[in-house]
N, C-alpha and C positions, 0 to 999 in steps of 0.2 A: 223654684225660687231659691236663689243661692243664699239669701240673707234672711229667710223667713224664720220667725220665732213661733214655735208651736203654742197654740192657745192653752193657757193654764187650765181652762175648764175641761179639757179633754181628759177622760179617765181611761186607763187601760192602754194596751198597745196601740200606737198610732199606725197609720198606713206606712209612714216612713220607718217605724220600728219593724213592722212585718217585712218591709221591702229591703231591709238591710241584709246583705249577704252574710250568712253564718260562716264560722271558721271552716267548716268542712266543705262549704260550697265555693269558697274563694279560689281554690286551685282550678276548678272547672271554669269559672268566670274568667280568671286570668288566662286560661288556655284559649278561650274564645277570642279574647281581645288580642292575644298574641297571633292567632291565625289571621285576624283581620289586618293587623299591622304587617304581617308577612305578605298578604295579598296586595296591599296598597304600597308596599315598600319593595321588597326583594323581587317579587313576581313582576310587578309593573316595570321595574327597571330592566329586567331581562327582556320583556316584551319591547320596551323602548329601544334597547340596544339592537334587537333584531329589526325593528322598523327603520331605524337610522341606517343600518347596513343595507337594507333592501331598497332604500330611497336615496342613497348617497348619489349626489350629482344630478338629481332630478329637479331640484328647485322646489318651491312651495307647491303643494298639491291641494286641490279642492277635495271635498268629502267623497264625491262620487268616484273620482280617480283613485283615491287612496283606499277605498273600501276593499277591492279584491286583494290589494297588497296586505292590508291589515288581516284579512281573513286567512291569508296564507302563512302567517307567522307561526312558527313551530310551537312556541310556548303559549300562544293565545288560547288554544283549546283547553289546555290544562288550567290556565288562569280562570277561564269562565267556569269550568267544572268546579274548581276550588271555591269560586265565588258562591255558587249555589250550595255547595257542601257547608260552607261557613254559615249561610243563612239558615239552612235546615238544622244544623247543629245548635245554633243559638236558640231557636224556638223549642227544640226538643229539650235542651237543658233547662231553660227557664220554665217551660211547661211542667217538667218533672219537679222542679223546686216549688212552684206554686201548688201543685197537686199534693205535695207532702204536708202542707199546712192549710189545705183548702177550708177546713172548718173555721180556722181562725180568720181567714180572709172574709168568708161569708158573714161571720158575726161582726167583723169590723166595719163592713160596708152597709149593714142594715140601717135604715133610716131611724133617726132619733128625734125626740121632741125639740131638742135644743139645736138641731142643725140650722146653719145659717142659710139665708136665701130661700129659694123655692126649687122644686123639682116637679116637672110635669111630663108624664109619659103616657103613651097610648097603648091600651091593651091589645087591640087588633090592628096594630100599625102595619101598613103595607109598604114593604121595602121596594125600591127600584130594582128592576131585573138585573142590571149590571152589577149591583151591590150584593144581592142575595146569592148569586150564582158563582161568585168568585171569592176565594180566600186571598185577599190582597196581602202582599209581602210574603206569601207562602206560609202565613200563620195558620196552621191547621185548625179549622173551625171558625176562623174569623174572630171579630171582636163583639159581635152583636147578639150572639146566641145565649150567652150566660156570663156570670160574674168571672168565671175562670178566664175566659177569653179577654175580658177587659184588663184583668190584672197582669196576664201574660204580656199583653201589648204594652202596658205601662212600664213594666220592668225591662222589656226588650228595648224600649225607646232609650233607655239609659246606655245600651250597648251599641246601638246602631251607629252612633258617631264615634266609635272606637273609644268608648269610655270618657268622652269629652263633654257629656251632657248628663252627668250623674245626678245633678239636682235641677236639670232642665234650664241651665243657665242660658242656653241658646235663645230661649224665648224672652228672657230679660233683655238681651241685646236687640231682638226684633222690636220689642215695645219701645225701647229708647230711640230706635232709629226712625220711628214714625213722626212726621212733622205735621203739626196742627196749628192753624192760626190762633185758635183759642182752645183752652182745655175742653175736651168733649164732655157733654152731660150724659149722653146715652151711647153705649157701645154694644155692638153685636159681633160675636166671634162665630163665624160659620165653620162647621166641621170641627167643633171644639174638642172632640174626643174625650179624654179624661181630664181636660181642663188646663193643660200646661200653658197655653198661650193666654187664656183668659185670666189665669192667676197673675201673669206678668202685667197685663193691661190694667187690672184692678190695682196692682201695687204702684204702677206709675201714676194713675189717676184715681186716687182713693175716693174722691167725692163723686165719681161717675157711677151711674147705674149700668152695670155690666151684665150682659146676657150671653149665654152660650147655647148653641143648638147643634144637634148631631142626630144621625140616624140610629145610633146604638144606645139603647136604654141602659145596659150595664155600664157603659163608659160614663154616662151621665150620673149614675148613682155613685160611682167611684169618685167622679169629679166633685160632687157635693160634699162627700166626706173629707176629701183632701182640702177643699176650700175652707170648710169649717175648722179643720185642724190648723189652718194657716190664718184663722180669724178674718177670712175674706167673705163678704156677702155678695154672692153672685147668683143669678137666676138661670136655671138649667131647664131646657125644654127639648123633648124629642120632636123633631120636625124635619121635613125634606126641604132643603134650600131652594129647590125648584118651584116651590109654592109656599112661601113663608106665611105663617099665621099671624102676621103683623099688619097694622094699618099703614097707610102710606105716610111718608115724611116723618118718621119717628126716631131716626138715629142720626147722630153726628158723625160717627165713625163705624165702619164695618171692616173687619179683618178676615182674611182667608189665608191661612198659613199652611202650605204644603198639602193642599186639598184639590186644587183644580186639575192636577195631573192624574187624579183618580176618576175623572169624569169623562164620559164620551162627549163629543162635540155638541149634540143637541142639549145635553144637560148643562154644559158650560154656558150656552146661550141663555138658557132659562135662568140660571143662577145669577148671571150678570144683570139680566132685566129685572129680576126680583130685588137684587141689591140696589139698583137704581131707584126702584119704586119706593122702598122703605127708608131711603136716605132723605134727610132734609135738604132743601136747596143749599148748596155750598158744602154739603157733607162730603166725606171722603171714603173711598174704598181703597184699602191697601191689601195687595196680594203679594205673597212671597213664594217663589217657585224656582226650580232649576232653569238654567239657560244653557246655550251652547258656549263653549270656550272659543272655538275657532281653530283649535288644534285637532286635525282629523283623528289621530290615534286616540286621544283622551275622549273625544266626543263619541266615537264609535264604541269604545269600551263602556262608557257610561250608558249609551243607548242599549247595548246588549245586557248590561247589568239590570236595567229596568225590565227588560223582557224576562230575564231569569228569575227575578224575585216577584213575578206575577203583578206587574204594573203595566197592563196592556195599553193604557191611554197616555202613559208618560211620554213616549216618543212622539205621538201625534201632537200633544200639547206643546212640546218644544219647537215644533215646526210652525206654531202660530206666533203672531206678534201680539202679546198680551195687551199692550196699549191700544193697538188697532181694534182688538176685539171689544175693549171697553168703549171706544168711540162708536163702534158699530152698534153697541147696545144702547147708546143714547147719552153717554157721559159727555159733558161739554169739553173736557180736556183730560188727557191721560199721558203719562210718561213712564218708561221703565228705565231704571238705573241699576248698575251693578251694585251688589251688596255683599259684604264680606263678614264672615265670622271671625272671632279672634284667632281661630286655628287655621283658617284658609284665607290667606292674605293676597293682595295684589302681586307681591313678589313671587308667591307660589304659582299664581296663574301665569305669570310671564315665564316661568321656568318649565320647559317641556318635560324635564326629568322628575318633576314633582307630581304626585297624584293630587288632584284638585277637584273639589266639589263646587261648581259655579252656581251662584244664586243671583236672582234678579228681583228687585222690589218694584212693583207697579203701583202707582198712585193715580187714582182717577177721581175727578171732582164732578159732582152733580151741578148742572147749571141752574 
């Protein structure tokens, strides 16, 4: 939350205090950000130059025709290797920083009597096979095994967008973009992680009852502490979105931000059916995910990027029509529209020499 005031009742170091880069850590963090900018700037431009030279005079190409040309570009292999190197370097550096003060982190996240909202976890929780057997994003150990994984993920999320999401402002923009005919009374954020999207939803609709569910118990514990420090009452629960522990017709709004691309197709179908079930008639499901640009070079590089960072379901998800999937699940109406962050604008999408992250926002309504 970019404009959050820490609750005065909080004593001792806050999560934000512990997460602030110390002076001796800043050069390493700055180095990672510089590498990411080099990847999306200088390296991409060199690949673009080679692609334009290889396709000069050929006219517009479809993705299938362009693929062997893109694969043959001299600089592409280095760009993809560098991409994976940056990803691994980021997690290694953040992991080392978290480990250097793990005792402080563990103490800060411990439940306290005055924590706001509720937290429900399951001791013998059964994780889906696709989730338990893969460390998404190449984060060694994943986010669900211990507190360290959750904290590493939280701090890494500040760097993934090249330092443009330091206080998770991206999710404030997502919340503001959601259109509702009337203010929602009950909201569910599916795949909430450490809470960044739920924080923004509660800030936009402070009178709403906001719930966040996720598979990872350590992320939920971190989310509750961060919410308390922000004076936000949110209810957190460990659950599988394929089988929600909620009665039917209970929510006015359900959000799923950057989660569906981490699910295999059968899980996608189940999550959509469950979202439909627990929404009230007239309630809305809002999903934010990547989409295709239509430029073969950038689309192929983005597809291979998702493969390299251990997102095996990302490419199959982009081949789907999200609105059509919602209608197939039973939603009365659904539409997908282009959505832009403040840092990735329509002008950048139109310029083939700009690296661009394409987003699509799908809104589906229960009949």
